[in-house]
N, C-alpha and C positions, 0 to 999 in steps of 0.2 A: 502668841504661840497656838489660841484656841482658832483665829482666824487663818492659820496654814493648815492645822488641824481640819475646818470645815471647809477649806480651799482642797484639801487634800483628798475629802471624801465626794466635793461637787468634781472633782477633776475625773476621781475612780469612777463614779457611776456614767459620766459620758461617756467616757473610754469602753466602758462595759456596754452601753446602748449601742454605740457605732459599732462596737464586735457586734451583737446580736442583730443588728441591721444588716450585715455586711453577710451572716451567715444565712440571716431570712433569703434577701435577694439570692445568695446562691443556690440555695435550697428550691426557690421559687422558680431559676432558672433551669433548672435540671428536671424540677417536675413539668415544665412548659414545654422543655424538649423531648421528652419523654411520649409526653401527648403528642407529639409531630409524626411519632412510629405509627406506620400501620397498625391498626388494630388485630384484622382478618383477612384474607387472601380466601376469596370464594368461604366457606363453609369452616373454613378452620381457623381459629386464633393463634394468636402467633405470639406465644414464648418465644419461641426460637424458627429459625429458618429450617430445621431439622426433617420437617413432614415434603417439601419441595425437595430438598437434598437427596430423599429416599426416592422420591419421584424419579428423579431424573440422572440421578449419580451411574444409574448400571446403565447408559446410552453413550457416557463419555470411555473413552478407549485409549489403553497406553499404545504408543507406535514406538517400535524399534528399527531399526535400520542398519542395514549391512551393507556398505558401497564401496566404492574407488575412485578418487579423484586423479586427475592427470598431473603429475607434479613436474614444473619446469623448471630444468635449472640456467638461471639465465646465464652462468660463464660459457655454459657449453654452445651457446649463441656465438662464442669470440672465435676465432680459427685458429688463436693462439692456443690457446684454454682448451679446445673441444676434443685434443690426443689425450687431453690426461682426466680426462671427470667420463663418469657412467652416460649412458645416451639417457633422455627423460624418461619415467617410468612413470606409473601409476599408485599408487599410495591405499590400502586400507583403511576406512573409515566405520566409525559406529556415530550413529544418533539417537536422540531419543527425543521424544513432543509426545502432540498430544491426537485426538480428535474425536467427533461425534458422529454417531449413528443416525443419520436421519430417513432412513428409509428399509424399515427391518423386513421387509417383504422381497429385496433386493440384494441386501446385505452392504448399505451404499455406505460410505464414511467421508465426512466432508474433516479436510484435514487443510493446513499449509501446502504450499508447493515449496518452498523452501524448508521442507521438514523430510519431504521423501525423493529430495534433488538427489542424483546420484546414486540411487536406492538400487540395489542388485538383489536383495534379499528386505522384505517387510514382513515383518509378525506384530499381530492386536494381539493383545491381550485385552480379556474382559475384565469387569470388577467382579465375577464370580472364581476368576484365577486360569478363566479356560483361556488358549492360545490358540491363534489362527493364524495361516498365511495370508496373505492380502496382495492385492494384484492393482497396478495402477490402472483407473479406467482413464482417466484424463487428468492432465495439469496444466497451470496457466502461470506464466511467471508473472505477465503485467497485472492482474488480479491476487496474483500471491494464493490461489485455491486451487487443490485438489481434490479427487474421489477417489479413492481406494473401493474396493469390493472383498466382499468375504463372503463363505458360505452362512449362507443366511439361515442357521439352525437354532433356533429359542432365543432371537436376540428381541433389545427393546430400545425404539425408536425415542428421540426427542421431537416434540411437537413444535415446528418454524411457526415465528412470533411474526410481528410487522416493525422492522426497524424503524419506520418512516413517523412511527408513532414515538416514538421516543423523546424525552425531553429532559436537558439538563437537571439534575436533581432526584429520577427517578432512580428507585433501589435496586440493584444488579449483584448478582452473583458468579465468578470467576470458577470452574471447575477445570483441572487440569492436572500433569503430573510436573511438576516442577522438582528440579534435581531427581529426578526418577521415584519421587516422594508422591506413590500411586493417589489418586484421587484426591485431591488437596482442594481443599474449599476456602475459599475468600471473600469477604463481602465488602460492596463500596455504593458509590453511586455514579451515574452518568455525568462527569466534569464537562464534558466539551462534544458537539456533533461538529461533521462536514470537517475534522482537522486534514491539513495535506500538508506537503512537506517535508514528509517523514519518512516517504520513500520516491522522489520525485522522477523515478525511473516509471512505474508503477502506475496505476486507477487509483486514486485516493480520494476514500469519501470515511475519512477512519473516526470509530465512538471512542474516546475518550474516559479512560474509566480510570478511580482510583482505588478497585480491588485488586488486591495484588497479584500482579503479573511476574512471571521471574521465567526462567529459561527453563525448556519442558511444558509449560503452559504452552506453546505453540501450536496454534490446532486446535486448542481446546474448548470448551462451552462459556460462553457470554449469556445469563439467563433472566428473565423476569421474575417478578414475583408470582406471575402465573404458570412459571415451569415451563416457560416456551425460550427458544433458542432468540435469541436476538442479535448475536456478534459471535465472529470467530476469532479467536484473540491470536494478535500475530506478531505485536509488538513492543518493545518499551523504551521509554526514554530515559537512558541512564547514564553515568558516568565509569560507573566500578562495575559492570555488570549485572546489581543486582538492583529489587525492587524500589524505587524513590516515592511511590506513590502516580507517577504518572505510564500508563499501561495505555494501549490499540488495539482496538477489535475492527476485524470486517464487516459491517451490517449484514447482517443474515438478507438480506432483499439483495444487495450485489451478488452473494455466495450463492445464492439461489438460482438470479440467473444465467452466472458462470457455468453452475452444475448442470444446469439443464442444458445447455450446450457440449457439454463435457461430456455427459452420458452421453446425449443424441450424434455428436460428429465424435468427438477423442480430443475435440481441440474447441478453442473458441475464436467464431467467427466475426470478428468486428466490422463496424458500420465505420462506412468512409464519408467525409463531408469535403473534402479534397479544397483545402484552402492552408494555406500556411498564414501562419496568425502570431503575432508580438503584443506585449504588455502595453497597457495603457500608461503610459509616463503623463505627469503634472502638462509637462509640456506639450505634450499631442493632447490631453483633452483642452487646452486652452484652444489651442491651434484648429480644432474639430468642434469647436464651443461646447463642449462636452460640461456636464453640469459635475460630476465627478470621473473619478479612473477606473471605474467598475468598467467590466467588459475586455473582449477581444479582437483586437483588430486585425484586417486582411489584409494584410501584405502580398497574396500571390491566389492565386485561382487557377485550379488544374483545368486542362482544357479536356473536355469532353465529361468533367467528374459533377457530382450531384450540385454542387453548389453554383457553377458555372449556370446548367439547368434553369436554376431556382433563380438565375440572375444577380447574385451576390456579386460584388463588385471590390477590388483592391481600395482600400479607404473606409470602406462600410468596418462600424463596430457592433460587434455582435453581443448582444444582452440578455439574450433569453433563447435555451430550446423546450419545447414544449409547457411553457410557463414556468418553467425554471430558469429561476435568476442565473446567468452566466458572469463573474464576480472578476473571471480572468483566465488567460489562456489555458490553464491546469483544468480549469472546472467546464472548460468548454472542452477540451480532451478526454477528458471524464465522462462526460454526457452522450458524448459521439462515441468513444471506446466500449461503451458499456451497450449500446443497441446494436443492433443484428441487420446484416445487408439486406437491402428491400425495405428497410423501414421507413415509413414515413413522419418525417417530421417537422414542426412547424418553427423556424426560425426568426426571431424578432431581432434587429439591426435597427441601428440610427444612422441615416446617410442627410446631410448638409441640415443636419438639426432636426431631422424629421422620424419619427419610431415608424418604422414599417415593418411587414411579415411577408414571411416567403415561404414557401412546401416546396420540400426538398427530398427527394427518394434516395437515400443514403446507399452507393456503390460500395465494396468489398473493400477491406487494408488486405492488399497483396504480400502478404510475408514469405512466401513462398520464392517468387521471383525475386523478391531483395536477397533472400539465403545465399540466392545462388550467387550472386553479385559478392556478397560477405565471402565465401569461402574462398571464393575465387583470391583474393585480398591479401586472406589468411594462410594460404596457399603460398605466397609469394613471402612472406614474413610472419612467423609464427605472432607476432608482439599483438597483430590484429588481431588472434583468435576473441573471440567472445562481442566483435560488435560487427552489427547486423549495417549497410549502407543504404543507402539511396540506389537505384538500379541503375545502370551504365546506362552513360547517354543522357539521363534528367540533372539538372540542375535545383537547387532553393535557394530563394532569395529572402532574406531577412529584412526589418525594417530600413535597415540603412542602408539595402542593395547590394549588398554581398553576396556574392554566389559562390557554391563550393559543393563539397560532397557532405552530406547532412550522413550523422548517424543516425539512424531512425529508433537504434537500439543499442545500449551496451552492459552486458549483463553483470550483474554485481560479485566481486570477485574475480573474475578471466583475466586473462595477459592485460587486455585493452585498457581494463579500469583500472587495474593496478599501477599500471603508468600513468594515469592522468584521463583519460577521454571519458567523455561523459553521454551520456544521451542529450538527443540534442544539439550540439557542437557541428558546427561548419567546416570543415576544413579547407581552407583557401589557400594554403602554400604548405609544401613538402621540400625542403632544404630550400626552403626559399623561392622556388619556382612554382608558379601559378596552376594551380589544379580544380579542374570543375567536373571532372569525370573519375572513375574507379579504374577504367581503362590506361588514363593519364597518367594518375596515382600507381597503378601497378610498373609501369615504365620505370617511373622516378627509383622504387623503392627496392627495385629488382636487383641493381647492381651496388646499392649506395654502403656505405662504409658505419655511415651512422643516419639515423631518423630524427630529423624535427619538424612536427608538425605545427602550423598555425593555427590557430581555429578562430573564429566567432561563436562565443558564448555570451547570452543576455546580454548584445549589445555591447559587449568588451572583446581585446583580441587577447590570448592566451597562449604561451610558449608550452609546449607537451614535449619533453625529450621524449622518444618510444625507442630508441636503439641508440 
C-alpha cells in the first residue's frame, strides 16, 4: 500500500510538472508573439491603431447610388410569347459602396467602377455627416477603377503610398461601409501579392488580405501603418457572400495610373503591342527547349503593329517587359494594358533557345472601332449585347491555328455573359456554319430561329446556346 501511495505521489508530481511546462511554453509563445507586433509608428506608440484611424478615416466616404438597368425578358424574344408579355423595361436599382478622397483641392474621389456602374444619381456622405452630390469624371471597367468629383469644400485627403513596396506579412487596415455600417475598420495583414484569376476579364494584380472585407467595402481604403493608401478594396472570395478572410484590393500604383488618365482624358487609353498570345504548356516548353512554362507564346503578329516593328515573330516566347517578369499571357496583358500609347518598352523574349531583347513603341487599343461592330451584331440580335468583337474583316488565330471572331470583351452581367460567352472566346461556327467576320455572323443570325455558337476557349471547344 505504501508503495502504491508513493507511486501516486510521484505520478501527480510529474503530471503537475508537465502541466506547468505546457503553461510556461504557452505564455512564452504569447509573449514572443506580442513582441513581434510593431512598437511604434513614427513618434506614436502602438497600444492601438486609433491614432492612424483618426488620421485617415475622414478621407473615407460612403457612396449611395441610384440608377436603372435594362431588364430583358427572354420569353419576349419568342414570336409566340411576345404577344402576351410586356416589352423590355428598365428597373430602378439602389446600391452602396465606399470611396477615398485622394485630392481634396479638386474634390477627386477614388472608388470602384462596379460601385457607380449604371448610376443616374450619386451621393457621397462624409464622416461629419455632410452629404455631397458627385459626378463621374471617368470610369474604367477593365481595371474596376472610377473617379468621382464633389465640391471641394473643407475636405481631407488620404496620402497615396507605394504598393510596389508591400510585402506579404505587412500589417494593413481596411476602412469602408460594409452593409451600410459607416466607417467600419478592420485589420489584418497582406496575405498575398500579384493575385490574378479573380476577374479574368479585367486587368489584375490584386493585393490579397485577411482584413475583413464585406459587401459595401468596395471602393474603400486599404491603409498601411503609415496612414497611406496602398490599395482600393474591390472583391472578396466567398461562398456565402460574407467575409471568410480572403479579400482583394487593387494596388494604389495601378489605381493612380488609371486615375491620371481618367482625369486627363475621361477614359483610359491603353497601349497595344499587337500580338496574339497563348499559354506555354509543358508540351510547348519541351518542343521549344524552354526551361519551364513561364512566358507568353506569340501565335500571331499584327501587320504594322509595334511588335512587327520591333522584330517579334510567331513562335517567340515573351518572358519580360521593362524588366518585369512575364509568367503567363495574363501578366503580359496586364503589363501592356496598363501602359499608354506611345510608351517605349523593352521586350525580352526567347527565340531558338536564346534570350533576346527588342524595343517597341506601343500603339493604341482602338476600342471605338471595335464597338461599332459590336453594336452592329447586337442590333441584329439582342443576345449579343455586352460583347465587343474584333473589327469586321479581321480574324484572330490561336495556337492551334483556329480562326474566327474574337470576343475582345464581354461585360459581366450582360446578356451575352449570362448566356455563357466570355472574353477571349473565338467564335468559329454559328449554327454549324463557319464564320470569320462579324459581317458573316450577322448574315447567319439575322433569320435564324435558334443560335448555337461553337467557340474555342483555352484551346478547347465549347458549345453555347445563345437563343
